[in-house]
C-alpha positions, -999 to +999 in steps of 0.1 A: +003+000+001+013+034-006+024+056+025+035+090+014+056+114+037+086+100+043+093+102+006+070+107-018+067+067-030+071+051+005+052+019+007+041-011+032+031-041+027+003-059+052-004-098+054-038-102+065-039-137+073-008-133+097-015-100+111+018-083+098+026-052+091+058-043+072+060-002+073+096+006+065+101+043+077+068+052+080+058+042+118+077+029+140+071+018+178+067+050+198+073+074+166+069+079+130+093+086+100+108+119+092+090+134+063+114+139+038+098+147+003+063+148+014+044+170+037+026+166+070-004+161+058-001+135+039+023+116+067-008+117+091-033+104+064-007+071+054-005+067+094-042+072+095-047+045+067-020+019+089-044+027+119-075+014+101-054-024+100-067-044+133-052-034+168-037-068+169-014-064+141+021-067+147+036-036+135+076-044+115+091-013+111+128-003+097+147+007+129+150-002+168+142+036+180+122+027+201+136+047+237+144+077+219+110+076+208+095+068+239+117+093+258+106+120+232+067+109+237+071+112+274+087+144+274+054+155+250+030+136+271+046+140+306+016+127+324+005+104+303+008+067+320+008+041+291+037+058+281+053+054+313+054+018+314+059+011+280+092+030+287+098+007+314+092-017+299+113-008+269+143+004+293+139-038+305+141-051+269+174-033+257+194-040+294+186-075+282+201-071+252+167-076+237+141-058+205+109-039+212+104-039+179+078-051+164+053-035+186+013-041+183-009-013+166-033-012+199+000-002+216+010+028+192-028+035+189-024+042+231+010+056+234+024+070+202+029+104+198+020+110+165-013+088+169-030+102+201-058+123+191-041+128+159-057+096+140-096+087+142-085+048+159-066+069+187-083+078+220-096+119+215-090+127+247-049+129+241-043+167+226-051+177+258-023+163+277+000+170+247+024+196+254+046+219+228+074+242+227+070+281+220+092+297+202+113+304+235+119+264+241+092+269+270+070+238+273+033+249+270-002+230+268-009+219+227-039+236+231-025+269+247+000+275+213-027+257+191-059+266+198-087+244+186-073+206+185-095+186+171-104+201+137-083+191+106-062+215+102-052+215+137-046+180+139-019+184+104-007+215+126-005+192+158+016+167+140+039+187+122+048+204+153+055+171+172+076+161+141+093+197+143+103+193+174+115+157+177+138+162+145+154+184+167+145+166+204+180+156+225+177+135+259 
């Protein structure tokens, strides 16, 4: 299936019977790929399309970026309990030299900052707990910076702000 955003021609493969998604650099465990050739609206639409798959689908992404992605998720959603729990689980696995991927789609829908409240299948209350840096780098509630968080334009703006912040994020 076509999933433009990371690149214009990015694709993913879904094995229906096995419920396994090979998504390359579109969707990661607790993250998503950088936008090189596409735009935020394309990437968000691609992510939404992937999120229409069954909740128990295995997500096989291209890289083991889970810990870095969860550090960012924790910064963007500092009070989100599932992100905190997922971080502890990932740290334990990596300390044992075990992989954190593949992940389950349901876990991504519940704790991936690039999906929370941004795609139809994700919890709608998530935007109210999201924080973003203002122009001075101070973290503020996303609603304070962007206003309405539930329109499609607002979702694209919040996704773009999160992706831009993640591009520069160091923890």
